[in-house]
N, C-alpha and C positions, 0 to 999 in steps of 0.2 A: 177656711178653707171651705168652699161651695160646694154642690153637693153632687154636682158632678166631676170636679178635683176627686173626691174623697174615692169617689163607686172609679175613674181610672185607676186610682191606683191599688184599688181592691183588686179591678180585675186585673192591672198589667202582675198585682203580687200573687195573682194563682193561675196568670198562664203557664199551661203545659212545658215542660223543661223533657228537653228528648236528652236520652242515652242511648251514649252509642257503645256498644258489647263487641266483641271479638267473635266471629263466626264462630258455631262450634266444629271442633277438629271431627273429619270423617272418622268413620272407625277401621276405615281398611288403609289410614297413611302411614308412613314409616317413621322411623323414630331419624332425625337428621344424624347423616353418615359424620362416625366423627373422621379430623384431619388425618391423614397417612402419619402411621409411625414410623421412624428415620430407620431404615434397611441395616440387618445384621449383614455386617463382613462374610464375606463367604469367599472358600478355600477357591486357588486357582484352579481351572481345568488341568488334569492329566495330559502332557504332553502323549500324541496320538507317535504310535512307531515305538514304543516303551516298552521294552523285553527283559525280562532278568532271566538267568539261566542257576538254579542249584547248584552246586559241587557236591557231588554223593560220595557218599565213605565217608566223608569228613568231617569232625566237628571242630568247626570255629568260629571264634569270635574276634570284632574287630577293637584293636585295643587304644587306637585315637582319632574315636570318630569324632565326626564335623556338628552332630547329634544324636542325643537318646532321647527316647520318648517313648511313652507307655502305649501300649494300642487299646485304647479306649475313643479314639474319634475313627483315623483310618487307621487300612492295613499298609503295611511295611511297605512294601512297594508301591502303593502312592505318594506315602509321604515321601518316599526315596526320589520318584519318578518330579513330584514339587520341589525337588530341589535340586536346583540346577548343578551344583557342585556333588553329587551326588552322583556315585558309579558304581557303589555297591554296599550291600548291607548284610547285617547278619541280625536274626530273629532268635531271641534268646527264652528260654522257658525255665521259670523258677518249677524245680520238682518240688518243692513243697507246696505251694499256692496253684501253682500251674497260669501262672501270671506271665503273660508274655510282654517282652523290652525289643524293642528295637535301635538299634544301634546303625547311624549312618554313618557312610565314610565316604572321601573322596578317592583321586584314581590315585591316587600315594599313598593310600591309609596302611598300615600295616594292622598284621592279625598274628594271633595268637593257635597253633594249632590245638585240639584240645585231644583226650581219651576217647577210643574210640565210641564209648557211652557219654559222651558229654550232651550239651543241651542245648546247642547251637547251632544254629544252621547257616552257609554262608550263600548270598548272593551274588553276582556279579553283572555287571550291565554289558549284555549280549553286543554292542554296538565297540566297546574296545578290545574286542578279536576282530580281525579280519577275518574273510571269507575264505575256505581251505584248510584251516587250521581246526585240527580238531586239538579236545580237552588231552593231555596227559598225566601229568599227575600234581598233586598241592606239598610241596616242601616245606619246610619249617618256615618262609617269608614269602614265597611267589605258589601264583596259581600257574601251571606251563600249560603251553599248547604248541603243541607241532607241526609242521607241512612237510612233506617232502617233495622237493625240484624232481624235477624229470630229467635224466639223462647225467652225466659228468662234466665237471666245469673246475677252472682252476680257482686260486682261492680267491683273488678280486672280484672274476666274474660272480661266484657265489656270494658273496659280500653288497655285492650291487644289487643280486637278483632279489635274496632277501631281505633289504630293506626299500625296495620300491613297496613293501606291505607298513602300514604305519608301526613303527613299534618292535618291527621285526629284524632280526640279527641269525648269521650264523649261532648253532647251538650253543651253549660254555656248561659245561662240565663241571662242575662246581657245588653243588649240592648233593654230594655223600654219595655213597655206597648204594642205595636204594635210587636213584636218578642216573648214577652211571649205565646199570643198568637197564633201567627205562629206558634209554635215547637209545644206547647198542640192539634194544629187541625191536626199536622202533626205526632202525636206520637195515634190516634185513639182513641181504649179502654184503653191502655195499659199503667199503671205509670209507668213510665219509671225515668234512673238514671241523675243526672245532673252529670257534668263535675266540680263536688269539694268536698271536703273532711277532715275530720278532723284527719288525719291517724297521726298527728304529738301531738295530745293530748293536746292542748295547751286552747280549747275552743272557737279555731275563725276557719269557713270554709272559706277554698281557691280557687278560681278557677284554673283551669287547665294552665292558662296565669301567674299565680301569682297573682291577685289581690283577693280583701278582696270580700266575700261572708257578704254583710252585717246582720247582726243579727237581725238590726229593718227594715227590708224592708218588704213592704207592702204585698211581694209574699209568706211568709210562711203562712204555715195554721196556725189557730190562737192556741194560746198555744205554737206555734213551733218557733227555733227547742227549742227540753228538754233533747236532751243527756240521752234519757231512759238507762237505764240497763234493759235491755233483754233476758233472755234465755242466761247466763254468758256473756254478751257481752256489751258494750257502745254503742249506736248509733253514727254513725260517717260519715256517708253518706247518701246527702240530693236525692229526689227523687222528682220528679212531679205530683203530684197527681192528676189522672183524675178520678177517682173510689174513691168518697172522704169517702163510707161506710166500714169502720173498724171494725174486731171482738173486743171488748169490754173484758175484765177480767173477766169479771161475765156471761162467756155466750153467752152474748147480742152484739149486736152492739151501737157503734155508728158512727157519723158524722163528717169529718176533714170538717171545718168553713176556708172561705179565710178571709183575714184582710179587704182586699181590697174589696170583696163584701158579708159580710157576710150571706145576703138574698137571694144567689141565688147559683146553682152550680157553681161554679170557679176554676180555677187551682192554683193550690199553692204547695208551697214548706214545703217537711216533712223530716226529718232526720229520718233511719231505720238502723240497722247493716247491716254491709257492706258484707256481706256473706248470706243477703237474696239476692233474684233473683226477678229481675225487666224486663222489657221490655227495649232496648238498642237503644237510636237514635246518630248515630254518627254526625259529624261536621266537614265541612273544610271552613276555611274562607280564602280572599284573601282583602289585605292582613292579 
């Protein structure tokens, strides 16, 4: 190989080599943003207009809850508001640990009343109670609400007027003596209808919930029911007598006396014709 070729080879082998390097990273540059992590599930929003009233002076707990949960996440009212079937709840406090437990109940859930120093508080959805009804009492199985209608009505008209309200009916007197005396006080001075009848004329009075109104009950006035035939109609509808003095057949008066407390004025049941007019006390029960 001649000197020219050798020189050319040397020159070629010593030719400068261009090295490409990445540009320096500016000091102010931010690290790349990581991809977003999947969103965590959140609780559904609380429906607007949900209000719960506390049953005061009573300790009660729901015994057939649709769900039970410890209060580590949401307050009890929020848990109920997010559960479509929840219409009431009881909030229980463990007397030893102070831990709270929420028992959510539906419209037909049962509850039990505890001693006055119990640790459970019962709440109900205010939407279950029609307007113009006021809280009356808690019995063994129900929360009771009452409403007086204005004026005097026949039994049929009274039933229709009470049933205009969802869940309403003429008051039933079938929850013991405390309830008997409570509705008598609520009636005031007017004798008022009771939610029962013997329209089928079988000689048996039946409450509007289908249960039997016992003929032997001590709440009947003495000598009642007598199914008396009066002015072309037989007495088939019961009233709760507040004013026990009645006109007699001879133009005088007589007094209906209670079997339970015959020596003192005491409200008692009496049957009259269904087209008579009486005061009306409407009732709503939960459940």
